[in-house]
Every structure is written in structure tokens, then in C-alpha cells.
C-alpha positions as CSV (number, residue, x, y, z in Angstrom):
1,M,-142.7,82.4,-56.6
2,A,-140.9,81.2,-59.7
3,A,-143.4,80.5,-62.4
4,T,-143.2,77.9,-65.2
5,D,-146.1,79.5,-67.0
6,Y,-146.9,83.2,-66.9
7,H,-149.8,84.6,-68.8
8,R,-150.0,88.3,-69.4
9,P,-153.4,89.1,-71.0
10,A,-153.4,90.9,-74.3
11,S,-155.3,94.1,-74.5
12,T,-158.9,93.7,-75.5
13,M,-159.4,97.4,-76.1
14,E,-160.9,98.2,-79.5
15,D,-161.5,101.8,-80.7
16,G,-161.1,103.0,-77.1
17,A,-164.0,100.9,-75.8
18,A,-163.7,99.1,-72.5
19,P,-163.5,95.3,-72.5
20,A,-166.6,93.4,-71.6
21,T,-164.9,91.7,-68.7
22,P,-161.5,92.3,-67.0
23,R,-158.4,90.4,-68.0
24,Y,-156.0,89.1,-65.4
25,D,-152.3,88.5,-65.0
26,I,-152.0,84.8,-64.1
27,R,-149.0,82.6,-63.3
28,F,-148.6,78.9,-62.6
29,P,-146.2,77.4,-60.0
30,P,-143.3,75.1,-60.9
31,S,-144.2,71.5,-61.7
32,N,-145.0,69.4,-58.6
33,P,-145.8,65.8,-59.4
34,E,-146.9,65.2,-55.8
35,L,-149.7,67.8,-56.0
36,D,-153.1,66.2,-56.4
37,Q,-155.7,67.7,-58.8
38,D,-157.7,69.0,-55.9
39,G,-154.7,71.0,-54.6
40,E,-153.9,72.7,-57.9
41,F,-153.6,76.5,-57.8
42,C,-152.4,79.5,-59.7
43,E,-151.4,83.0,-58.7
44,V,-153.4,86.0,-59.9
45,L,-152.4,89.7,-59.7
46,L,-155.3,91.3,-57.8
47,D,-155.2,94.8,-56.4
48,G,-151.5,95.0,-57.2
49,Q,-150.6,91.8,-55.3
50,W,-150.0,88.2,-56.4
51,Q,-152.6,86.1,-54.6
52,R,-152.8,82.3,-54.6
53,V,-156.2,80.9,-55.8
54,R,-157.0,77.2,-55.6
55,F,-158.6,75.9,-58.8
56,H,-161.4,74.3,-56.7
57,D,-162.0,77.4,-54.6
58,Y,-164.9,78.3,-56.8
59,G,-166.3,81.0,-54.5
60,R,-163.1,83.0,-54.8
61,L,-162.8,82.5,-58.6
62,Y,-166.4,83.6,-59.1
63,E,-165.8,86.9,-57.2
64,H,-163.9,88.2,-60.1
65,P,-165.7,88.5,-63.4
66,G,-164.1,86.4,-66.1
67,L,-161.4,84.9,-63.9
68,Y,-163.0,81.4,-63.9
69,E,-163.2,81.4,-67.7
70,Q,-159.7,82.7,-68.2
71,V,-158.2,80.0,-65.9
72,F,-160.2,77.0,-66.9
73,Y,-161.2,77.6,-70.5
74,E,-158.4,79.6,-71.9
75,R,-155.3,78.4,-69.9
76,L,-156.4,74.8,-69.0
77,E,-158.4,74.2,-72.1
78,C,-161.5,72.7,-70.3
79,S,-164.0,71.2,-72.7
80,S,-166.5,69.5,-70.5
81,H,-169.3,72.1,-70.8
82,R,-169.4,71.4,-74.6
83,R,-168.7,67.7,-74.4
84,V,-171.5,66.8,-72.0
85,S,-174.1,69.1,-73.6
86,S,-173.3,68.0,-77.2
87,M,-173.5,64.3,-76.1
88,L,-176.9,64.9,-74.6
89,A,-178.0,66.6,-77.9
90,D,-176.7,63.7,-80.0
91,V,-178.6,61.1,-77.9
92,L,-181.8,63.1,-78.0
93,R,-181.5,63.4,-81.8
94,E,-180.9,59.6,-82.2
95,R,-183.9,58.9,-80.0
96,G,-186.1,61.3,-81.9
97,Q,-186.7,63.5,-78.9
98,A,-186.8,67.3,-79.0
99,S,-184.8,69.3,-76.6
100,A,-187.7,71.8,-76.5
101,Y,-189.5,69.6,-74.1
102,L,-186.7,69.4,-71.5
103,R,-186.9,71.0,-68.1
104,V,-183.4,70.8,-66.9
105,L,-182.2,70.7,-63.3
106,E,-178.5,71.6,-63.4
107,V,-176.7,70.7,-60.1
108,G,-173.4,72.2,-59.4
109,A,-174.5,75.0,-61.7
110,G,-171.7,77.4,-61.0
111,N,-171.7,80.6,-63.0
112,G,-173.8,79.4,-65.9
113,V,-171.3,78.2,-68.5
114,V,-173.0,74.9,-69.0
115,A,-176.5,76.5,-69.0
116,Q,-175.4,78.8,-71.8
117,E,-174.5,75.7,-73.8
118,L,-177.8,74.1,-73.1
119,R,-179.7,77.2,-74.1
120,Q,-177.9,77.0,-77.5
121,L,-179.4,73.5,-77.9
122,G,-182.9,74.9,-77.7
123,I,-183.6,73.9,-74.1
124,P,-186.3,76.3,-72.9
125,R,-186.2,75.8,-69.1
126,I,-183.2,75.5,-66.9
127,T,-183.0,75.6,-63.1
128,G,-179.7,76.0,-61.4
129,V,-178.7,74.5,-58.0
130,D,-175.4,75.2,-56.2
131,I,-174.4,75.2,-52.6
132,I,-172.5,78.5,-52.6
133,P,-174.1,81.9,-53.1
134,E,-171.1,83.2,-55.1
135,A,-172.1,80.8,-57.9
136,R,-175.6,82.2,-58.2
137,D,-174.3,85.8,-57.9
138,A,-171.8,85.2,-60.7
139,A,-174.4,83.6,-63.0
140,Q,-176.7,86.5,-62.5
141,R,-173.9,89.0,-63.0
142,D,-172.2,87.4,-66.0
143,R,-175.1,85.5,-67.8
144,P,-178.3,87.2,-66.7
145,G,-181.4,85.2,-67.7
146,V,-179.6,82.0,-68.5
147,Y,-181.4,80.3,-65.6
148,D,-185.2,80.5,-65.0
149,E,-184.6,79.9,-61.3
150,Y,-181.5,79.4,-59.2
151,F,-181.5,77.7,-55.8
152,V,-178.6,78.1,-53.3
153,C,-179.1,75.0,-51.1
154,D,-177.7,71.8,-49.7
155,L,-179.5,69.0,-51.5
156,T,-178.8,66.6,-48.6
157,N,-180.5,69.0,-46.2
158,L,-183.4,70.6,-48.0
159,D,-186.1,72.3,-45.9
160,A,-189.8,71.6,-46.7
161,A,-190.1,74.8,-48.8
162,E,-187.0,74.1,-50.9
163,Q,-188.1,70.5,-51.5
164,A,-191.6,71.6,-52.6
165,A,-190.3,74.3,-54.8
166,L,-187.9,72.0,-56.6
167,Q,-190.5,69.3,-57.1
168,A,-193.0,71.8,-58.4
169,L,-190.7,72.5,-61.3
170,R,-191.2,68.9,-62.5
171,P,-187.7,68.6,-64.1
172,N,-187.3,65.8,-66.7
173,A,-183.6,66.1,-67.1
174,L,-180.6,66.2,-64.7
175,V,-177.3,67.7,-65.8
176,T,-174.1,68.0,-63.7
177,V,-170.8,68.8,-65.2
178,A,-167.3,68.7,-63.6
179,A,-168.9,68.8,-60.1
180,L,-168.9,65.2,-58.9
181,G,-166.3,64.3,-56.3
182,Y,-163.6,66.4,-54.6
183,G,-166.1,67.5,-52.0
184,D,-168.2,69.4,-54.5
185,I,-171.2,67.0,-55.0
186,P,-170.9,63.9,-52.8
187,P,-172.8,60.7,-53.7
188,A,-175.6,61.6,-51.2
189,A,-176.2,64.9,-53.0
190,F,-176.3,63.2,-56.4
191,E,-178.8,60.7,-55.0
192,A,-181.0,63.5,-53.8
193,A,-180.8,65.3,-57.1
194,F,-181.5,62.1,-59.0
195,N,-184.7,61.5,-57.0
196,L,-186.0,65.0,-57.8
197,V,-186.4,64.1,-61.5
198,A,-189.1,61.8,-62.7
199,P,-188.6,58.2,-64.1
200,G,-187.9,58.5,-67.8
201,A,-185.8,61.6,-67.2
202,W,-182.5,62.1,-69.1
203,I,-179.3,62.2,-66.9
204,A,-176.2,63.8,-68.4
205,F,-173.0,64.1,-66.3
206,N,-169.3,63.5,-66.3
207,A,-166.7,62.3,-63.8
208,K,-163.0,61.7,-63.5
209,L,-162.1,58.2,-64.6
210,T,-160.8,57.2,-61.2
211,F,-164.2,58.0,-59.7
212,L,-165.8,55.4,-62.0
213,S,-163.1,52.7,-61.5
214,A,-162.6,49.8,-59.1
215,R,-160.0,52.0,-57.4
216,D,-162.6,54.7,-56.6
217,E,-162.8,55.9,-53.0
218,S,-165.3,58.7,-53.5
219,G,-168.3,56.3,-53.5
220,F,-169.5,57.1,-57.0
221,A,-168.4,53.9,-58.7
222,S,-170.2,51.9,-56.1
223,L,-173.3,54.0,-56.3
224,L,-173.5,53.9,-60.1
225,R,-172.7,50.2,-60.3
226,K,-175.6,49.4,-58.0
227,M,-177.9,51.8,-59.8
228,I,-177.1,50.0,-63.1
229,A,-177.5,46.5,-61.7
230,A,-180.8,47.4,-60.0
231,D,-182.2,48.9,-63.3
232,I,-182.5,52.3,-61.7
233,I,-180.5,53.9,-64.5
234,E,-179.7,52.8,-68.0
235,I,-176.6,54.1,-69.7
236,E,-177.4,55.3,-73.2
237,A,-173.9,56.6,-74.2
238,Y,-170.5,57.3,-72.8
239,R,-167.2,58.6,-74.0
240,V,-163.8,59.1,-72.5
241,Y,-162.1,62.4,-73.3
242,C,-159.7,65.0,-72.1
243,H,-161.5,67.1,-69.6
244,R,-158.8,69.7,-69.3
245,R,-155.0,70.1,-68.8
246,S,-153.5,70.0,-65.3
247,M,-151.4,73.0,-64.3
248,R,-148.4,70.9,-65.4
249,G,-149.9,70.5,-68.9
250,D,-150.9,66.8,-68.4
251,R,-154.2,65.6,-69.9
252,L,-156.9,64.9,-67.3
253,Y,-159.3,62.2,-68.5
254,Y,-163.0,62.1,-67.6
255,A,-165.9,60.1,-68.9
256,A,-169.1,61.8,-70.2
257,L,-172.3,59.8,-69.8
258,V,-175.9,60.2,-70.9
259,A,-178.4,57.9,-69.2
260,R,-182.1,57.4,-68.7
261,K,-183.7,57.2,-65.3
262,R,-185.8,54.1,-64.7
263,A,-186.8,54.4,-61.0
264,D,-186.0,56.4,-57.9
265,I,-183.2,55.3,-55.5
266,P,-185.0,53.7,-52.6
267,G,-184.8,55.4,-49.2
268,G,-183.1,52.5,-47.6
269,G,-180.4,52.5,-50.3
270,I,-179.6,49.9,-53.0
271,P,-178.4,46.4,-51.9
272,D,-174.7,45.9,-52.3
273,L,-173.3,43.6,-55.0
274,R,-170.6,41.0,-55.0
275,N,-169.1,42.5,-58.1
276,Q,-166.9,45.4,-57.0
277,G,-165.4,46.4,-60.3
278,G,-165.7,49.7,-62.1
279,V,-168.8,51.1,-63.6
280,L,-167.9,50.7,-67.3
281,P,-164.8,49.4,-69.2
282,L,-163.3,52.8,-69.2
283,S,-159.7,53.6,-70.2
284,K,-157.7,56.5,-71.5
285,P,-157.6,56.9,-75.3
């Protein structure tokens, strides 16, 4: 495959010591304007062979220590883990609330990159939830102790034991970063997670701009619009920013939001509204 971007890792050896994590040879395909963000991929030299890895094939990325970080944070310049956590910290500071009282439920937790940021803010208790076991295994391998508990489960199909265990944690904050949409966390799973935290809880998340616009087909814009109108959630702060680069180098814009939960989402759903616009007046900077 001809590559428009080829990254050969520099040596991390110092004084003969082994690097903390492996480094990988990574190459990106030629530019393809018809390729959607969900279909983006790179090739990685693994076991002496170039292997194609989709960016959203998280299970495969997590199998290799450091590969996720090298692809997303080094090559694609992803910033969402810091953007969302720092916005939450700013809002807490402005409201005079201490992060030391938060019990965070992080949904779509992955390998613990976001939890590591939250720990640096002084948050003492973080529970991770993800649907794939590779995420939990990678978090325990790469960032041991960053989570107090880690559940591998489907939030839309919890058994009685899982439901009781999550509720017993009494989380008062919900965080989800770069996980809404694209089949990772559908609206029904977000609703289930939202109802696990108590009224008054802080909600910090991000989403691609199109998922919050009138053109959205994922269901998130409709859900959030109804939640706001029904006073189930109150937006405290939001910001549009560059989430990361595409494999072609284009900027991918997301919105980071911090909100306050006011009530549970009713079991029968929220009545639809006549206004079918976007969630917020969001636009690229």
C-alpha cells in the first residue's frame, strides 16, 4: 500500500534500558475523501507483517500496549481527554465545588486515559464501564489502580447483580469522552448510564458536531434536545474544539459539554417536541 504518511518510531532506549512500552511502525493510506471517519484506518507493522487496523476497532488497538496512544494522541493529536476533564474542573471551580467529593462513573472508559486525567484533578473514586473486555484488560495492564472498579457490561441489558452493584456505588458524576455515536455508545446506553447517577450529578461528555445538529441521524441530538426542554438536564458550559486530526490531516470538530442532571429520564421516554433543530448553536471556529 502506498502511504502518504509513514511514521517510524524513534528509539526510546536510554542507557541501555528497555522502553516502558513498545513503539510501532505505522503508516497511513493515501487520502480518500469518500472514506467516513468511522472507516478510517492505518497499517501497523506487527509480527513482521503490515496489518490494517481500523481506528474504531478498539479491541484490536488495546491488544498492543501503547498502540492506541501512539495512533490517537501522537499521530492524530487527539485532545478530548484533556478538554473534557479540564472543562469539568473549570465548572466545578466556578461553582465552588470540590472535585474531592465526586464519585465518577466513566462510560466507554477504554484503557484509562481519561481516568488518568480525572485522577490528576483530585477525583478520588472512579468506576469504569466498557462493553469490551479488551478495554478493561488494557486499563489494568497500562494504568493499574486508575479505576476503583471496572465493569464489562452492556448498559442496555444489565442483569440484576450488575444493576445493583452499579447503583450501590452512588455515583454523582457521569463522564464519557469520544464514545458517543458510531456504534460505541448508542442513545439507549447513554440513557441507562444517565439514570444510574443521582439528580444533581455532574455530566461531562463530548460528541461530534453532526451528532448535535439538526442533521443528526444517530439519535443524540433528538435525545439531548428533549432532555433540555423537559428540564432533565441543564447545560452549564460547552465549547467547540478540534477533537483530533483525520487520517488526511483535516480537523475534526467536536463539542465538549458539562451539564447538571435535574431528573431521571422517564421509563416511557420523553415526549417529542415540534422544534427539531440542533441541541445548541454550535459551529466550527
